[in-house]
MARBA-3410 file (N, C-alpha, C, O; in Angstrom, 1 decimal):
100
-12.0,-39.7,0.0,-11.5,-40.4,-0.6,-11.5,-39.4,-1.7,-10.3,-39.2,-2.0 ~ -12.1,-38.7,-2.3,-13.4,-38.0,-3.3,-12.0,-36.8,-2.7,-11.1,-36.7,-3.6 ~ -11.7,-36.3,-2.1,-11.1,-35.2,-1.4,-9.4,-34.9,-1.2,-8.8,-33.9,-1.1 ~ -8.8,-36.7,-1.2,-7.5,-36.8,-1.5,-7.4,-37.3,-3.0,-6.3,-37.6,-3.4 ~ -8.6,-37.6,-4.0,-8.0,-37.5,-5.2,-8.3,-35.8,-6.1,-7.9,-35.3,-7.2
-9.3,-35.1,-5.1,-9.4,-33.8,-5.6,-7.6,-33.3,-6.0,-7.1,-33.1,-7.1 ~ -7.1,-33.3,-5.0,-5.7,-32.6,-4.5,-4.1,-33.9,-5.1,-3.1,-34.2,-4.6 ~ -5.0,-34.3,-6.8,-4.0,-34.8,-7.2,-3.1,-34.5,-7.7,-3.6,-34.2,-8.8 ~ -1.5,-34.3,-7.9,-0.7,-33.5,-8.0,-1.1,-33.2,-9.8,-0.6,-32.3,-10.4 ~ -2.1,-34.4,-10.2,-2.4,-34.2,-11.4,-3.8,-32.8,-12.1,-4.2,-32.5,-13.3
-4.2,-32.5,-11.0,-5.3,-32.0,-10.3,-5.2,-30.5,-10.3,-5.9,-29.7,-10.8 ~ -3.9,-30.1,-9.5,-3.2,-29.2,-8.8,-2.9,-28.6,-10.2,-3.5,-27.6,-10.6 ~ -1.8,-29.4,-11.2,-0.9,-29.4,-11.8,-2.2,-28.4,-13.0,-1.9,-27.3,-13.3 ~ -3.6,-29.1,-13.6,-4.5,-28.5,-14.4,-4.9,-27.2,-13.4,-4.3,-26.2,-13.8 ~ -5.5,-27.0,-12.4,-5.4,-26.0,-12.2,-4.8,-24.5,-12.1,-5.1,-23.3,-12.0
-3.7,-25.7,-12.0,-2.7,-23.4,-12.1,-1.9,-23.6,-13.2,-0.8,-23.0,-13.4 ~ -2.7,-24.8,-14.3,-1.9,-24.2,-16.0,-3.4,-23.5,-16.0,-3.1,-22.4,-16.4 ~ -4.5,-23.4,-15.9,-6.1,-22.8,-16.0,-5.5,-21.6,-15.7,-5.5,-20.8,-16.7 ~ -4.9,-21.1,-14.1,-5.0,-20.3,-13.7,-4.5,-19.6,-14.9,-5.2,-19.1,-15.8 ~ -3.4,-19.8,-14.9,-1.9,-19.1,-15.8,-2.9,-18.6,-16.7,-3.2,-17.4,-16.7
-3.6,-19.5,-17.5,-4.7,-18.8,-18.7,-5.3,-17.6,-18.9,-5.1,-16.6,-19.6 ~ -6.3,-18.3,-17.8,-7.1,-17.0,-17.0,-6.1,-15.7,-16.9,-6.5,-14.7,-17.4 ~ -4.9,-15.8,-16.2,-4.7,-14.6,-16.2,-3.7,-13.6,-17.5,-3.7,-12.4,-17.8 ~ -3.2,-14.5,-17.8,-2.9,-14.2,-19.9,-4.3,-14.1,-20.0,-4.6,-14.2,-18.8 ~ -4.9,-14.0,-20.3,-6.3,-14.0,-21.4,-6.8,-12.3,-20.3,-7.3,-11.4,-21.0
-6.7,-12.2,-19.0,-7.2,-11.3,-18.4,-6.1,-10.1,-18.5,-6.5,-8.9,-18.2 ~ -5.0,-10.4,-18.8,-4.5,-9.2,-19.4,-4.3,-8.7,-20.9,-3.9,-7.7,-21.5 ~ -4.6,-9.6,-21.1,-4.5,-9.2,-22.5,-6.2,-9.1,-23.2,-6.6,-9.6,-24.3 ~ -6.8,-8.4,-22.2,-8.2,-7.9,-21.5,-7.9,-6.4,-21.6,-8.4,-5.5,-22.2 ~ -6.9,-6.7,-20.5,-6.9,-5.2,-20.0,-7.5,-5.1,-18.6,-7.7,-4.2,-17.8
-7.5,-6.6,-18.5,-8.3,-6.5,-16.8,-7.2,-6.6,-15.7,-7.2,-6.4,-14.5 ~ -6.2,-7.0,-16.6,-5.1,-7.1,-15.0,-3.4,-6.6,-16.2,-2.9,-6.9,-17.3 ~ -2.8,-5.5,-14.7,-2.1,-4.8,-14.9,-0.6,-5.2,-14.7,0.0,-4.7,-13.8 ~ -0.1,-5.8,-15.2,1.7,-6.3,-14.7,2.4,-5.1,-13.4,2.5,-3.9,-13.5 ~ 2.8,-6.1,-12.1,3.2,-4.9,-11.1,3.8,-4.5,-11.4,4.0,-3.5,-10.7
5.3,-4.8,-12.7,6.4,-4.4,-13.0,5.4,-2.7,-13.5,5.9,-1.6,-13.2 ~ 3.9,-2.6,-14.4,3.6,-1.0,-14.8,3.0,-0.4,-13.7,3.0,0.8,-13.4 ~ 2.4,-1.5,-12.9,1.6,-0.8,-11.8,2.2,0.1,-10.2,1.5,0.8,-9.5 ~ 3.4,-0.3,-10.1,4.3,-0.2,-9.3,5.0,1.2,-9.3,5.2,1.7,-8.2 ~ 5.4,1.9,-10.7,5.9,3.5,-10.9,5.0,4.4,-10.8,5.0,5.5,-10.3
3.6,3.5,-11.5,2.5,5.3,-11.4,1.5,4.9,-9.9,0.6,5.6,-9.4 ~ 2.2,3.6,-9.6,1.6,4.6,-7.5,2.4,5.1,-6.8,2.0,5.8,-5.9 ~ 3.9,4.8,-7.0,4.7,5.0,-6.9,4.6,6.8,-7.3,4.9,7.5,-6.4 ~ 4.2,7.2,-8.3,4.4,9.1,-8.9,3.3,9.0,-8.2,3.4,9.2,-7.0 ~ 2.3,8.9,-8.6,1.4,9.1,-7.8,1.3,9.9,-6.3,1.1,11.1,-6.2
1.4,9.1,-5.2,1.9,8.7,-3.9,2.9,10.4,-3.6,2.6,11.5,-3.2 ~ 3.9,9.7,-4.1,5.2,10.8,-4.0,4.3,12.6,-4.9,3.9,13.4,-4.1 ~ 4.1,12.8,-5.6,3.3,13.9,-6.2,2.8,14.0,-4.8,3.4,14.6,-3.9 ~ 1.1,13.2,-4.5,0.3,13.8,-3.6,1.0,14.5,-2.3,0.8,15.6,-1.8 ~ 1.9,13.6,-2.1,2.7,13.7,-0.1,3.3,15.3,-0.5,3.0,16.3,0.1
4.5,15.1,-1.8,4.3,16.5,-2.2,3.8,17.9,-1.8,4.0,18.7,-1.0 ~ 2.8,17.7,-3.1,1.8,18.5,-2.9,1.2,19.0,-1.3,1.1,20.2,-1.0 ~ 1.0,17.9,-0.5,0.5,18.0,0.5,1.1,19.0,1.4,0.7,20.2,1.6 ~ 2.5,18.2,1.9,3.2,19.3,2.2,3.6,21.1,1.8,3.8,22.1,2.5 ~ 3.5,20.7,0.8,4.0,22.3,0.3,2.6,22.8,0.8,2.6,24.0,0.7
1.4,22.2,1.4,0.3,22.6,1.0,0.2,23.5,3.0,0.0,24.7,3.0 ~ 0.3,23.1,3.9,1.0,23.3,5.5,1.2,25.1,5.3,0.5,26.0,5.8 ~ 2.6,25.2,4.1,2.8,26.8,4.7,1.8,27.6,3.7,1.7,28.8,3.9 ~ 1.6,27.4,3.3,0.4,28.6,2.0,-0.7,28.5,3.0,-1.0,29.5,3.6 ~ -1.2,27.5,3.4,-2.6,27.3,4.0,-2.1,28.4,5.5,-2.8,29.5,5.7
-1.3,28.2,6.1,-1.0,29.4,7.8,-1.1,30.4,7.1,-1.4,31.5,7.7 ~ -1.1,30.5,5.9,-0.9,32.0,6.2,-2.0,32.7,5.3,-1.9,33.9,4.9 ~ -3.0,31.8,4.8,-4.0,32.1,3.6,-5.1,32.0,4.3,-5.9,33.0,4.1 ~ -5.6,30.9,5.4,-6.6,30.4,6.0,-7.7,31.9,6.3,-7.2,33.1,6.3 ~ -8.2,31.8,6.4,-9.5,33.1,6.9,-9.7,33.0,7.9,-9.9,31.8,8.1
-9.9,33.5,9.0,-10.4,34.0,9.9,-12.0,33.5,11.1,-12.1,33.3,12.3 ~ -12.8,33.6,9.9,-13.3,32.7,10.0,-13.5,31.4,10.1,-12.9,30.7,9.2 ~ -14.4,30.5,11.2,-14.2,29.1,10.8,-15.3,28.3,10.0,-15.2,27.1,9.8 ~ -16.2,29.2,9.5,-16.5,28.5,8.1,-15.5,28.7,6.5,-15.6,27.9,5.5 ~ -14.8,29.6,6.6,-14.0,30.0,6.2,-12.4,29.3,6.0,-11.6,29.3,5.0
-12.5,29.1,6.7,-11.4,27.9,7.2,-11.4,26.5,6.7,-10.6,26.0,6.0 ~ -13.1,25.8,7.3,-13.4,24.4,7.2,-13.6,24.7,5.7,-13.0,23.8,5.1 ~ -14.1,25.4,5.0,-13.8,24.9,2.9,-12.7,24.5,2.3,-12.4,23.6,1.6 ~ -11.7,26.4,3.4,-11.0,26.5,2.8,-9.9,24.7,2.8,-9.2,24.3,1.8 ~ -10.0,24.0,3.8,-9.3,22.6,4.5,-10.1,21.9,3.8,-9.4,21.4,2.9
-11.0,21.7,3.6,-12.4,21.0,2.8,-11.6,20.6,1.4,-11.2,19.6,1.0 ~ -11.6,22.2,0.7,-10.6,22.0,-0.7,-9.1,21.2,-0.5,-8.6,20.5,-1.4 ~ -8.8,21.4,0.4,-7.4,21.0,-0.1,-7.8,19.5,0.2,-7.8,18.9,-0.9 ~ -8.2,18.7,1.3,-8.7,17.5,1.4,-9.1,17.0,-0.1,-8.8,15.9,-0.5 ~ -9.5,17.7,-0.5,-10.1,16.9,-2.1,-9.4,17.6,-3.0,-10.0,17.7,-4.0
-8.8,17.8,-2.9,-7.5,17.8,-4.1,-6.2,17.0,-3.6,-5.1,17.2,-4.1 ~ -6.4,16.5,-2.8,-5.4,15.3,-1.9,-6.2,14.0,-2.7,-6.0,13.5,-3.8 ~ -6.7,13.8,-2.1,-7.3,12.2,-2.6,-7.3,12.6,-4.6,-6.5,11.9,-5.3 ~ -8.0,13.5,-5.2,-7.9,14.0,-6.2,-6.2,13.3,-6.6,-6.0,12.3,-7.3 ~ -5.8,13.8,-6.3,-5.0,13.6,-6.8,-4.1,12.0,-6.5,-3.5,11.5,-7.4
-4.2,11.5,-5.5,-4.1,9.8,-5.7,-4.9,9.4,-6.4,-4.5,8.7,-7.3 ~ -6.5,9.6,-6.4,-7.0,8.7,-7.3,-7.1,8.9,-8.6,-8.0,8.5,-9.3 ~ -6.0,9.7,-9.2,-5.3,9.9,-10.4,-4.2,9.1,-10.7,-3.5,9.0,-11.7 ~ -4.3,8.5,-9.6,-2.4,6.8,-10.0,-2.8,6.3,-11.6,-1.7,6.0,-12.2 ~ -3.8,6.2,-12.2,-3.3,5.9,-13.2,-2.4,6.9,-14.0,-1.6,6.6,-13.1
-2.2,7.2,-14.3,-2.2,8.5,-15.2,-0.6,9.4,-13.8,-0.5,10.7,-13.7 ~ 0.1,8.7,-13.2,0.5,9.2,-12.4,2.1,9.8,-12.8,2.6,10.7,-12.1 ~ 2.8,9.2,-14.0,3.6,9.4,-14.1,3.8,11.1,-15.7,4.7,11.7,-16.3 ~ 1.9,11.1,-15.6,1.9,12.3,-16.4,1.3,13.4,-15.4,1.2,14.6,-15.6 ~ 1.2,12.9,-14.7,0.4,14.3,-12.9,2.4,14.7,-13.1,2.8,15.8,-13.5
3.2,13.5,-12.7,4.6,14.0,-12.3,5.4,14.8,-13.0,6.2,15.6,-12.5 ~ 5.1,14.6,-14.6,6.0,15.5,-15.8,5.0,16.5,-15.8,5.4,17.5,-16.4 ~ 3.4,16.7,-15.2,2.8,18.7,-15.2,3.1,19.4,-14.5,3.0,20.7,-14.7 ~ 3.7,18.8,-13.3,3.9,19.9,-12.3,5.5,19.9,-12.0,5.9,20.3,-10.8 ~ 6.3,19.6,-12.9,7.8,20.3,-13.0,7.8,21.5,-13.8,8.8,22.1,-14.0
END
């Protein structure tokens, strides 16, 4: 019986209002980013990282050293650069502008 009472329309409405207030507060504190602001940055970062990754294959084919240790080090540096570009998504719009 208590379970049915806990899910009353008034309780659901109160929870929804409380969640809305929490989200508004989190946004004001900078803990929550609206999707409309997040999506362009993520897209720019991923597009930029993809373009750089695709450009690297031709350069790597020409520049890879003959020795296995040298190839491994060069590929490791490329992988790390790729991941660093992805991790820079909060500044994705700046990364895209800098590379033009």
